[in-house]
N, CA, C and O atoms as a Tinker XYZ file with bonds, in Angstrom:
   292  protein
     1  N     -7.073000   25.990000   35.776000    73     2
     2  CA    -7.403000   24.692000   35.259000    64     1     3
     3  C     -6.104000   23.829000   35.203000    63     2     4     5
     4  O     -5.027000   24.312000   34.855000    81     3
     5  N     -6.257000   22.600000   35.543000    73     3     6
     6  CA    -5.077000   21.710000   35.466000    64     5     7
     7  C     -5.105000   20.956000   34.126000    63     6     8     9
     8  O     -6.145000   20.818000   33.482000    81     7
     9  N     -3.943000   20.487000   33.746000    73     7    10
    10  CA    -3.839000   19.696000   32.506000    64     9    11
    11  C     -4.535000   18.388000   32.692000    63    10    12    13
    12  O     -4.529000   17.816000   33.782000    81    11
    13  N     -5.162000   17.887000   31.585000    73    11    14
    14  CA    -5.807000   16.562000   31.718000    64    13    15
    15  C     -4.736000   15.479000   31.945000    63    14    16    17
    16  O     -3.609000   15.612000   31.468000    81    15
    17  N     -5.084000   14.429000   32.660000    73    15    18
    18  CA    -4.086000   13.360000   32.902000    64    17    19
    19  C     -3.671000   12.715000   31.583000    63    18    20    21
    20  O     -4.456000   12.640000   30.638000    81    19
    21  N     -2.407000   12.244000   31.537000    73    19    22
    22  CA    -1.925000   11.544000   30.354000    64    21    23
    23  C     -2.584000   10.198000   30.220000    63    22    24    25
    24  O     -2.967000    9.584000   31.216000    81    23
    25  N     -2.718000    9.739000   29.003000    73    23    26
    26  CA    -3.208000    8.379000   28.783000    64    25    27
    27  C     -2.224000    7.389000   29.394000    63    26    28    29
    28  O     -1.022000    7.648000   29.444000    81    27
    29  N     -2.734000    6.273000   29.852000    73    27    30
    30  CA    -1.851000    5.276000   30.479000    64    29    31
    31  C     -0.845000    4.702000   29.491000    63    30    32    33
    32  O      0.238000    4.277000   29.893000    81    31
    33  N     -1.186000    4.683000   28.202000    73    31    34
    34  CA    -0.296000    4.075000   27.209000    64    33    35
    35  C      0.571000    5.124000   26.481000    63    34    36    37
    36  O      1.070000    4.854000   25.389000    81    35
    37  N      0.753000    6.318000   27.080000    73    35    38
    38  CA     1.432000    7.383000   26.346000    64    37    39
    39  C      2.877000    7.049000   25.995000    63    38    40    41
    40  O      3.409000    7.645000   25.058000    81    39
    41  N      3.533000    6.144000   26.682000    73    39    42
    42  CA     4.915000    5.800000   26.371000    64    41    43
    43  C      5.008000    4.700000   25.300000    63    42    44    45
    44  O      6.029000    4.586000   24.622000    81    43
    45  N      3.977000    3.914000   25.148000    73    43    46
    46  CA     4.045000    2.778000   24.241000    64    45    47
    47  C      3.070000    2.846000   23.077000    63    46    48    49
    48  O      3.110000    1.986000   22.197000    81    47
    49  N      2.212000    3.826000   23.049000    73    47    50
    50  CA     1.124000    3.854000   22.088000    64    49    51
    51  C      1.576000    3.856000   20.635000    63    50    52    53
    52  O      0.939000    3.199000   19.812000    81    51
    53  N      2.635000    4.559000   20.283000    73    51    54
    54  CA     3.024000    4.653000   18.890000    64    53    55
    55  C      4.436000    4.114000   18.673000    63    54    56    57
    56  O      5.187000    4.640000   17.852000    81    55
    57  N      4.787000    3.078000   19.400000    73    55    58
    58  CA     6.130000    2.472000   19.244000    64    57    59
    59  C      6.157000    1.558000   18.035000    63    58    60    61
    60  O      5.141000    0.992000   17.632000    81    59
    61  N      7.357000    1.430000   17.463000    73    59    62
    62  CA     7.547000    0.556000   16.340000    64    61    63
    63  C      7.173000   -0.876000   16.674000    63    62    64    65
    64  O      7.490000   -1.355000   17.762000    81    63
    65  N      6.516000   -1.558000   15.776000    73    63    66
    66  CA     6.139000   -2.952000   15.958000    64    65    67
    67  C      6.961000   -3.832000   15.040000    63    66    68    69
    68  O      6.929000   -3.636000   13.825000    81    67
    69  N      7.678000   -4.771000   15.559000    73    67    70
    70  CA     8.453000   -5.693000   14.721000    64    69    71
    71  C      9.743000   -5.102000   14.217000    63    70    72    73
    72  O     10.228000   -4.090000   14.724000    81    71
    73  N     10.303000   -5.762000   13.191000    73    71    74
    74  CA    11.612000   -5.417000   12.658000    64    73    75
    75  C     11.549000   -4.275000   11.619000    63    74    76    77
    76  O     12.545000   -3.585000   11.404000    81    75
    77  N     10.411000   -4.080000   10.993000    73    75    78
    78  CA    10.290000   -3.084000    9.901000    64    77    79
    79  C      9.864000   -1.744000   10.498000    63    78    80    81
    80  O      8.892000   -1.668000   11.250000    81    79
    81  N     10.597000   -0.702000   10.157000    73    79    82
    82  CA    10.245000    0.639000   10.619000    64    81    83
    83  C      8.930000    1.036000   10.004000    63    82    84    85
    84  O      8.707000    0.819000    8.813000    81    83
    85  N      8.050000    1.619000   10.805000    73    83    86
    86  CA     6.773000    2.059000   10.350000    64    85    87
    87  C      6.823000    3.537000    9.948000    63    86    88    89
    88  O      7.667000    4.285000   10.443000    81    87
    89  N      5.934000    3.954000    9.065000    73    87    90
    90  CA     5.822000    5.362000    8.658000    64    89    91
    91  C      5.522000    6.214000    9.855000    63    90    92    93
    92  O      4.946000    5.728000   10.828000    81    91
    93  N      5.890000    7.455000    9.815000    73    91    94
    94  CA     5.685000    8.370000   10.942000    64    93    95
    95  C      4.202000    8.684000   11.153000    63    94    96    97
    96  O      3.770000    8.904000   12.284000    81    95
    97  N      3.424000    8.705000   10.070000    73    95    98
    98  CA     1.993000    9.005000   10.225000    64    97    99
    99  C      1.164000    7.850000    9.618000    63    98   100   101
   100  O      1.557000    7.256000    8.614000    81    99
   101  N      0.020000    7.547000   10.241000    73    99   102
   102  CA    -0.804000    6.448000    9.743000    64   101   103
   103  C     -1.608000    6.852000    8.528000    63   102   104   105
   104  O     -1.871000    8.033000    8.303000    81   103
   105  N     -1.998000    5.848000    7.742000    73   103   106
   106  CA    -2.938000    6.088000    6.639000    64   105   107
   107  C     -4.341000    6.188000    7.235000    63   106   108   109
   108  O     -4.643000    5.573000    8.257000    81   107
   109  N     -5.153000    6.941000    6.601000    73   107   110
   110  CA    -6.538000    7.046000    7.066000    64   109   111
   111  C     -7.453000    7.077000    5.859000    63   110   112   113
   112  O     -7.198000    7.793000    4.891000    81   111
   113  N     -8.524000    6.292000    5.922000    73   111   114
   114  CA    -9.461000    6.217000    4.792000    64   113   115
   115  C    -10.858000    6.021000    5.331000    63   114   116   117
   116  O    -11.079000    5.254000    6.268000    81   115
   117  N    -11.802000    6.727000    4.725000    73   115   118
   118  CA   -13.196000    6.532000    5.091000    64   117   119
   119  C    -13.789000    5.483000    4.199000    63   118   120   121
   120  O    -13.482000    5.419000    3.009000    81   119
   121  N    -14.649000    4.650000    4.773000    73   119   122
   122  CA   -15.271000    3.553000    4.039000    64   121   123
   123  C    -16.773000    3.640000    4.143000    63   122   124   125
   124  O    -17.297000    4.281000    5.055000    81   123
   125  N    -17.489000    2.994000    3.204000    73   123   126
   126  CA   -18.970000    2.919000    3.360000    64   125   127
   127  C    -19.272000    2.300000    4.762000    63   126   128   129
   128  O    -18.496000    1.496000    5.278000    81   127
   129  N    -20.371000    2.686000    5.326000    73   127   130
   130  CA   -20.719000    2.253000    6.697000    64   129   131
   131  C    -20.750000    0.746000    6.872000    63   130   132   133
   132  O    -20.279000    0.244000    7.892000    81   131
   133  N    -21.299000   -0.005000    5.891000    73   131   134
   134  CA   -21.390000   -1.448000    6.072000    64   133   135
   135  C    -20.034000   -2.108000    6.021000    63   134   136   137
   136  O    -19.786000   -3.050000    6.774000    81   135
   137  N    -19.140000   -1.644000    5.152000    73   135   138
   138  CA   -17.781000   -2.171000    5.092000    64   137   139
   139  C    -16.998000   -1.798000    6.329000    63   138   140   141
   140  O    -16.250000   -2.610000    6.874000    81   139
   141  N    -17.175000   -0.561000    6.769000    73   139   142
   142  CA   -16.520000   -0.087000    8.008000    64   141   143
   143  C    -16.894000   -1.001000    9.188000    63   142   144   145
   144  O    -16.038000   -1.351000   10.000000    81   143
   145  N    -18.131000   -1.369000    9.274000    73   143   146
   146  CA   -18.597000   -2.227000   10.374000    64   145   147
   147  C    -17.905000   -3.601000   10.306000    63   146   148   149
   148  O    -17.505000   -4.145000   11.336000    81   147
   149  N    -17.768000   -4.154000    9.103000    73   147   150
   150  CA   -17.123000   -5.448000    8.933000    64   149   151
   151  C    -15.660000   -5.370000    9.384000    63   150   152   153
   152  O    -15.191000   -6.222000   10.139000    81   151
   153  N    -14.949000   -4.346000    8.917000    73   151   154
   154  CA   -13.538000   -4.211000    9.246000    64   153   155
   155  C    -13.374000   -3.971000   10.749000    63   154   156   157
   156  O    -12.486000   -4.562000   11.363000    81   155
   157  N    -14.179000   -3.145000   11.335000    73   155   158
   158  CA   -14.063000   -2.846000   12.754000    64   157   159
   159  C    -14.388000   -4.067000   13.628000    63   158   160   161
   160  O    -14.003000   -4.113000   14.796000    81   159
   161  N    -15.085000   -5.039000   13.069000    73   159   162
   162  CA   -15.409000   -6.261000   13.813000    64   161   163
   163  C    -14.223000   -7.214000   13.882000    63   162   164   165
   164  O    -14.238000   -8.151000   14.680000    81   163
   165  N    -13.204000   -6.999000   13.069000    73   163   166
   166  CA   -12.042000   -7.850000   13.088000    64   165   167
   167  C    -11.344000   -7.728000   14.458000    63   166   168   169
   168  O    -11.245000   -6.636000   15.017000    81   167
   169  N    -10.868000   -8.857000   14.982000    73   167   170
   170  CA   -10.261000   -8.830000   16.331000    64   169   171
   171  C     -8.991000   -8.005000   16.354000    63   170   172   173
   172  O     -8.737000   -7.305000   17.335000    81   171
   173  N     -8.178000   -8.065000   15.297000    73   171   174
   174  CA    -6.971000   -7.239000   15.230000    64   173   175
   175  C     -6.992000   -6.497000   13.902000    63   174   176   177
   176  O     -6.254000   -6.835000   12.976000    81   175
   177  N     -7.844000   -5.484000   13.820000    73   175   178
   178  CA    -8.076000   -4.835000   12.561000    64   177   179
   179  C     -6.849000   -4.154000   11.967000    63   178   180   181
   180  O     -6.742000   -4.060000   10.745000    81   179
   181  N     -5.919000   -3.675000   12.794000    73   179   182
   182  CA    -4.706000   -3.040000   12.269000    64   181   183
   183  C     -3.902000   -4.076000   11.469000    63   182   184   185
   184  O     -3.500000   -3.808000   10.338000    81   183
   185  N     -3.675000   -5.225000   12.039000    73   183   186
   186  CA    -2.928000   -6.271000   11.349000    64   185   187
   187  C     -3.702000   -6.764000   10.124000    63   186   188   189
   188  O     -3.104000   -7.031000    9.082000    81   187
   189  N     -5.038000   -6.887000   10.242000    73   187   190
   190  CA    -5.887000   -7.296000    9.147000    64   189   191
   191  C     -5.755000   -6.337000    7.986000    63   190   192   193
   192  O     -5.611000   -6.758000    6.838000    81   191
   193  N     -5.803000   -5.040000    8.281000    73   191   194
   194  CA    -5.711000   -4.022000    7.218000    64   193   195
   195  C     -4.314000   -4.037000    6.565000    63   194   196   197
   196  O     -4.203000   -3.883000    5.349000    81   195
   197  N     -3.261000   -4.219000    7.358000    73   195   198
   198  CA    -1.923000   -4.321000    6.798000    64   197   199
   199  C     -1.840000   -5.498000    5.856000    63   198   200   201
   200  O     -1.306000   -5.376000    4.753000    81   199
   201  N     -2.369000   -6.655000    6.281000    73   199   202
   202  CA    -2.362000   -7.833000    5.433000    64   201   203
   203  C     -3.147000   -7.615000    4.135000    63   202   204   205
   204  O     -2.710000   -8.043000    3.067000    81   203
   205  N     -4.292000   -6.958000    4.223000    73   203   206
   206  CA    -5.106000   -6.707000    3.043000    64   205   207
   207  C     -4.392000   -5.791000    2.063000    63   206   208   209
   208  O     -4.460000   -6.013000    0.854000    81   207
   209  N     -3.724000   -4.786000    2.549000    73   207   210
   210  CA    -2.988000   -3.869000    1.689000    64   209   211
   211  C     -1.795000   -4.567000    1.047000    63   210   212   213
   212  O     -1.538000   -4.378000   -0.142000    81   211
   213  N     -1.065000   -5.370000    1.814000    73   211   214
   214  CA     0.086000   -6.116000    1.291000    64   213   215
   215  C     -0.401000   -7.067000    0.203000    63   214   216   217
   216  O      0.217000   -7.165000   -0.858000    81   215
   217  N     -1.512000   -7.775000    0.461000    73   215   218
   218  CA    -2.038000   -8.740000   -0.529000    64   217   219
   219  C     -2.422000   -8.015000   -1.823000    63   218   220   221
   220  O     -2.145000   -8.516000   -2.912000    81   219
   221  N     -3.035000   -6.879000   -1.720000    73   219   222
   222  CA    -3.441000   -6.113000   -2.922000    64   221   223
   223  C     -2.208000   -5.631000   -3.693000    63   222   224   225
   224  O     -2.181000   -5.718000   -4.920000    81   223
   225  N     -1.209000   -5.135000   -3.007000    73   223   226
   226  CA     0.010000   -4.731000   -3.660000    64   225   227
   227  C      0.688000   -5.900000   -4.370000    63   226   228   229
   228  O      1.225000   -5.729000   -5.464000    81   227
   229  N      0.670000   -7.081000   -3.763000    73   227   230
   230  CA     1.269000   -8.271000   -4.344000    64   229   231
   231  C      0.520000   -8.657000   -5.620000    63   230   232   233
   232  O      1.144000   -8.924000   -6.647000    81   231
   233  N     -0.824000   -8.689000   -5.560000    73   231   234
   234  CA    -1.604000   -9.044000   -6.721000    64   233   235
   235  C     -1.422000   -8.086000   -7.902000    63   234   236   237
   236  O     -1.512000   -8.489000   -9.062000    81   235
   237  N     -1.166000   -6.819000   -7.587000    73   235   238
   238  CA    -0.936000   -5.820000   -8.631000    64   237   239
   239  C      0.507000   -5.758000   -9.093000    63   238   240   241
   240  O      0.837000   -5.008000  -10.012000    81   239
   241  N      1.381000   -6.553000   -8.453000    73   239   242
   242  CA     2.788000   -6.577000   -8.812000    64   241   243
   243  C      3.598000   -5.408000   -8.264000    63   242   244   245
   244  O      4.682000   -5.111000   -8.765000    81   243
   245  N      3.075000   -4.750000   -7.244000    73   243   246
   246  CA     3.748000   -3.582000   -6.686000    64   245   247
   247  C      4.386000   -3.801000   -5.321000    63   246   248   249
   248  O      4.923000   -2.860000   -4.736000    81   247
   249  N      4.335000   -5.035000   -4.800000    73   247   250
   250  CA     4.868000   -5.307000   -3.470000    64   249   251
   251  C      6.378000   -5.435000   -3.579000    63   250   252   253
   252  O      6.875000   -6.257000   -4.349000    81   251
   253  N      7.128000   -4.615000   -2.802000    73   251   254
   254  CA     8.577000   -4.739000   -2.814000    64   253   255
   255  C      9.026000   -6.154000   -2.477000    63   254   256   257
   256  O      8.398000   -6.836000   -1.668000    81   255
   257  N     10.113000   -6.589000   -3.100000    73   255   258
   258  CA    10.648000   -7.934000   -2.964000    64   257   259
   259  C     10.848000   -8.330000   -1.492000    63   258   260   261
   260  O     10.624000   -9.487000   -1.135000    81   259
   261  N     11.254000   -7.413000   -0.660000    73   259   262
   262  CA    11.550000   -7.752000    0.733000    64   261   263
   263  C     10.334000   -8.258000    1.517000    63   262   264   265
   264  O     10.483000   -8.825000    2.599000    81   263
   265  N      9.121000   -8.050000    0.966000    73   263   266
   266  CA     7.899000   -8.519000    1.661000    64   265   267
   267  C      7.280000   -9.742000    1.039000    63   266   268   269
   268  O      6.249000  -10.211000    1.520000    81   267
   269  N      7.869000  -10.281000   -0.018000    73   267   270
   270  CA     7.282000  -11.453000   -0.709000    64   269   271
   271  C      7.166000  -12.639000    0.208000    63   270   272   273
   272  O      6.282000  -13.472000    0.009000    81   271
   273  N      8.022000  -12.758000    1.206000    73   271   274
   274  CA     7.938000  -13.901000    2.137000    64   273   275
   275  C      6.651000  -13.856000    2.976000    63   274   276   277
   276  O      6.284000  -14.858000    3.589000    81   275
   277  N      5.972000  -12.719000    3.007000    73   275   278
   278  CA     4.743000  -12.604000    3.791000    64   277   279
   279  C      3.551000  -13.189000    3.075000    63   278   280   281
   280  O      2.501000  -13.409000    3.678000    81   279
   281  N      3.710000  -13.444000    1.779000    73   279   282
   282  CA     2.594000  -13.937000    0.952000    64   281   283
   283  C      2.728000  -15.441000    0.789000    63   282   284   285
   284  O      3.769000  -15.935000    0.355000    81   283
   285  N      1.677000  -16.164000    1.136000    73   283   286
   286  CA     1.669000  -17.622000    0.895000    64   285   287
   287  C      0.748000  -17.842000   -0.297000    63   286   288   289
   288  O     -0.406000  -17.413000   -0.304000    81   287
   289  N      1.278000  -18.508000   -1.286000    73   287   290
   290  CA     0.510000  -18.730000   -2.524000    64   289   291
   291  C     -0.383000  -19.937000   -2.407000    63   290   292
   292  O     -1.098000  -20.270000   -3.351000    81   291
């Protein structure tokens, strides 16, 4: 048997995005089916989820100072 072909994006799939270093492993969470469907319908759900988490941390007062510029009041 031969090895399966590599994905076309194998060199770029998990590369750092932007200036901030990303964690080595992604967060994963299961959601109720109806909420999952709403989130998956977002055009850029990864960025949408990051924004939602940052906003929640800011509202709770736990967002590190270096990210406060990302929040528009």
